[in-house]
N, C-alpha and C positions, 0 to 999 in steps of 0.2 A: 662687401661692397658688391652691389648687384651689376651685372653687365648691362652696357648700353643697349638700347634697342636697335636692332638693325634697320637700316634704311628700307624703305617700302619698295618692292619690285613691281613696276607696272607691268601691264600686259600678260600677266601670267608667267613671267619669265623666271628662270632659276635664281633663287637669291645668292647662291654661291657662283661666282663667274670663274669658269675653268676654260682652258684653252687645249686644244688638240696637240697632242704629243708629236704628231707627224707634220700637220700643216699648221696655219696660223689661225683658223677659224675657232670662235668660241662657242660655248654651249648656249650663248643667247641667239644664235642665229634661227630665226623663225623657219619652220617648214612651209612650203608653198601649199596654200590651202584654197577653197572654193572663194574667188575674188568677190563674188555679189553677196557674201554672207558676213562681210566685215562690219562691225560696228564699234563704237567707242568702247564697248564692254567686253569685245571679243578678247578671249584668252589664247596665247599662242602656243602650240605645240612646238618644240625646238629640236635641233639636231642632237642625236644621241651620242655620247662618248662612252666607251666601254670602260672596263675596269683598269684598262692599262692607259686610258686616256686618248683612245683612238676613235676618231669619228666616223660616222657612218660613210661620208662622203669618199674618205680615204680607203675605207674597206671596199666600197664600190669600184674604185679605181684599180685595187688589187685584183678584184674579180674579173674586170675586164681583161686583164692580162692572162687570164686562164681560159677564156672563150675561145672556142673554135670558130673563127670569123669566117672562115671559108663555108661552114655548115650554115652559118647565120644567112650569108649572102644567098645560098641555096633557098633558105626559107623566104627571103625577100623576093627572089625571082618567081616562086610559086605564087605569093601574094599578088605580085604584079601581073602574072599570067592570068590570075582568077578575075582581075578587074581590066585588063587590057581591052580596049575597043579598036575595031579595025574600020569603023565608018568615019572616021576623022574627028569625031568628038572627043570632049575632055573625058580623060579616064583617072585623073587624080587632081587634087587640089593642094596648092602650097601657098599658105599665108605667109606674108612677110612684107618688110618695107624696104628692102634692097640691101639690107646689112649682109654680112659675110655667109652667116648660116642659111639664111632663105636663098641666097644666090647659090650656094653650094648645093642645097637639096634639089632646087628646081633643076639646075643644070646637069647634074649627075643622073637624074631620073629621066630627064629627056634624051640626053646625049649618050649615056652609057647604057642605059636599060630601056631606051626606046619608048618611053611612056609619052603621053600628050598632057602635061600639067597646065591646068588654068592657075595663074597666079593672082592672089587677093591681096589687096593692101588697105589696112586702115592706116591712113596717113598719120604721121607723127603729130603731136599737138603743135609743135613749132620746128618745122624742118631745119636743119643747118643746111648752109650751102652746100657743103660736100656729101651731106646725107642725101639730098635732092639729086645731085649728080650720080651718085651711085645707083640711086633707084632708077634713073633714067638708063644708065649703062646697063643695069640688070636687064631691063625690058628690051633694050636694043640689042641684047645678046641673044634674043631669040624667043621672047615669050609673049603671049597674050596676058592681059592684066585688066583686072578691075579694081580701080580705086574707089573707095567709098567715103565720100566727103560729107560729113555729117552737119547737122544744124549748128553753127558756130556759136550762137547765142547760148544754147543748152551745154555744148561742150565746155565753154568757158565758166558757166555757173558751176557744172558738176566738178570741174577740176579745181576751182576754187573752194568749193564746199569740201572735197576730198582732202585738201590741205588744212582747212579750219577744223575739221572733225577727226581726221585719222593722220594728220601730217604725211600723207600719201599722194604726192603731186602726179604720180604715174598711173593712178588707177584707171582713169578713163581711157588711156591708151592700152593698158592690159585688158580691160573688159571688151574692147573691140578687137583686139588680136585674138582672143579666146573664143568670143561668141559670134563674130561675123562668119567665120569659115563654114561651120556647119549650116548656116542658113542660105548662104550662096551655093554650096554644095548641093542642097536639096532642091533649089530652084534650077540648077542645071542637071540634074540627074546623075551626079557624081556621088560614088559611094565611098571613095578612098581619099582621106586626107592625111597629110603628113606634116608633123612638127618635127623639131631636131632631136635634142638630147632629153632624156627623162630628167625631171627634177631630182631624182635620186642620186644623179651624179653630182649634185651640189649640196646633198644633205638631207633630202627626204628619205623615209624609210626604206632600207634596201630592198625590201620585198615589193615595193613599188615598181622595181626593175625587173622583175621576174618574167614579164611579158612585154609585149610591144603596144598594147592597146592603152589609150587614156581612158580612165574612169569617167562614165558619162555624166556623173554627178558635178564635174567640172565645167560642163557646157550644156547643161539642161536644168529645167526647173519644173516643179510639180505645182507649187503654191504660190502666186504673187505676193501674198502677204509675208512670205519668208524672204524676200528679196530686198537687198539694201544696196542702195548706190550712194557713194560719198558717205557712207555710215548713217544714211538716212532712209526709212521705209519709203516705199514707192507711195503709198497713201499720203505721208507727211510732205513729200516732195510735191505732189499734187495740190495739196491743201494749202501749204504755206509758202510755196515758191512760184505759183502760178505757172506750173509746167503740166501739160496734158499728158496722157498715157501714151499717145501717138508720138510725142516728143522723146518719151523714155524708152519706146521699143527698140529703138536703134542699139541701145546698150544691154539688152536682155538677150539671154541665151533662148534657144529654141524651147518650147514645151517638151517635156519628156513624152507625153502622149503622141505629139506630132513627129518627134524623132523616131519613135518605135515603129512608126508606118513607113519608115525608110529602112535602108541597108547600109546606112552610113557607119564607117568605122573610122576612127582617129587614131593613128599609129605614130609612135616615135622612130624616125629614121635611124636615130642612134642606137636602137636595140639591134639593127640589122648591120650597120656599118660601124666600125669603130670610130668613135667621135672625139676628135682632138680640135679645139678651138683655133689653135694656130694652123693646123693643116686645113681647116676650113677657110681661114683667111687667106693662105697661099693659093689654094684652088681658086677662089673667087677672084683674086688678083689676076690670075692667068687666063681664066675663062670668062669673067663677065665684066671686066674693067673696074673692078673694086679698087678704091683708093682709101687709104688710111688718112686719118686727120694730118694736117700740116703741123700739128703741134701736139704735145702730150695732152691726154685728158686730165683735166683737174680732179684731184682726189685719188689719182693712181699714176701709174708710169707707162701705161699702154697707149696705143694711138688708134686703134682699129676695132674695138669692141663697144657696142651701143653708142655709136656716134650720129644716129640719125636725127634725134630730137634733142633740141635745146634743154627740155626738161629733164632729160635722162640723167644729167649730172646732178640735178637737184633730188632726184630719187634717191641715189646713192648717199648724198649728204644726208637726207633725212634717216636713211637706215643707220648712218653713224649716230644721229641724235638719239633715236629711239633704242637701238640695240648695241651700241658701241661699235659697230662693224661696218667700216666704210668699203669704198671700191677696191682700194689697194688690197685690203684684207681679202676680198673675193677673188680678185685676179692672183695675188700671189698664191693662195691655197690651190687654185686650180693648176698653177704652173708648177708647184711643188708635187702635186699628185701625178702629174705627167712627166716629171723628173726634168723639166727644163730649168728650174733652180733648186738650190737647196733650202732647208727651213731656215738657216741662218741668214741667207739672203733675202728670204721671205720676210723675216722679222725686220730686217734693215729697211726694206722698201715700205713696209706697213708704218714703221716708226717716222718715215720721212713724208709719206703722202697721204696717209689715212685722215679723213677729216678735213682735208684742204677745202675751203670755201670755194664753191663754183662762181666767181664773180665774172667770169667772162661773158655770160648770158644773164646774168641777175637782172639787169634793168631791162632787157627785153621781156623777160619773162614776168616781172612785176608789172610791166606796162600792159601786157597781153591780159593779164588777170585783173587789171585795175587794183592791185593791191599795194598798200603802202609798205615799203621795205621794213620800216620799223616795226611794223605789225607781224610781218614774216618772222622776223628775229625773236619777237615776243612769243609767238606760237612755239618756235623751237625750243625755247627755254621751257615753256609749259609742257611739252612733251618728254623732256628729259627724265628718265626714271632716276629717281633718287639712289638707288642701289649701284647704279652705273657712275654717276656723275657726282661732283662736288666742287667747291671752289678752293683755289689755292690762296696763299698768303696775300695775292696780288688782286684777289677777287675775280679771278678769271675761271672759267669752267674747264675742268679737266676730268678725265677718266679716272675712276677709283683703281681700275685693274687694267692692265693693257699687256700685250704679248710680250713687250721688251721687259716687263717687271719694274716699271718705273711709274707706275700709277700712284695716286694719292695715298691709298691705303696698302701699298706693298712695300 
């Protein structure tokens, strides 16, 4: 009798689902890539698990514990001294929406290291009330800020298209966060930009974390024909959706040839200062008036991470749909690596909260996008990879494999 054919794996994901032996992440986690290259046909590279089943993110966490952070801080001070200005002008730029990480970065650079940062905000698609208050508290704690409010009509269209084509409701926000900073820096003659932790801390290849610089390919382009927004080429967007190039320019990174005319460097502050999300939270609470959500974030157990945007919760729900990895998995994995919880506790948290539907803001988001709720649910079903999902005896969707070992095929 021949073996039955394996269910198809979408997005180039590994056919066999495996979980890290130390945290709760699976080998389905996609690595962070160039955001404006995503198409319907894109194949994902994913987190690497070694022969012992240990993921790259766990290895990166172990490496952090061997680093001489005093020496790294000395490197930071040399970098800051190189860019420090004494004429009152801005000498570095910190992008952020007022969350704990950007609040920590800007405050410590200004008040510990005596830099003069300009903060830049690409506002969330739909601010939460507490997210907006945190942003105001951040600015009121001592910072100049440029907030770039873009064409609302185009923003809505691109966000809706990114859901329809990629099931990626957060793409327009990510594009702005990544691409706006170097353009503002160039306009203000600022050569130093800081982001927080390197993506390698969450599963990108460890080699990405060997220096502090962000690769220019993440925030520049050479050929407009190779750029895709919402999974659609610029040419097609202009021809089929009545959008002009000037309306799309906001979402594009700077051209590489223009970037080469500047001395702009984009660094990860987490390369120089040991980065722990919980510590960044405590620091922001104490120094910038940051406040956690008054309630647990749906899909996880925490209250203080990624709380600025109502669409943020949908982003993690869609990662659960596409990759079988929800917000609780990301949060628990990070806390296991930082030795704040055990793997057993992480498994229990994932089992309880992962994949919870974010209904708190669902109607607000659907109304904003002018999208029928049933259509959104149909899209979710369309994007479920057959190798990850099946239906149980009651006709309900269920993961074939989960970290608890209770999936349909386990």
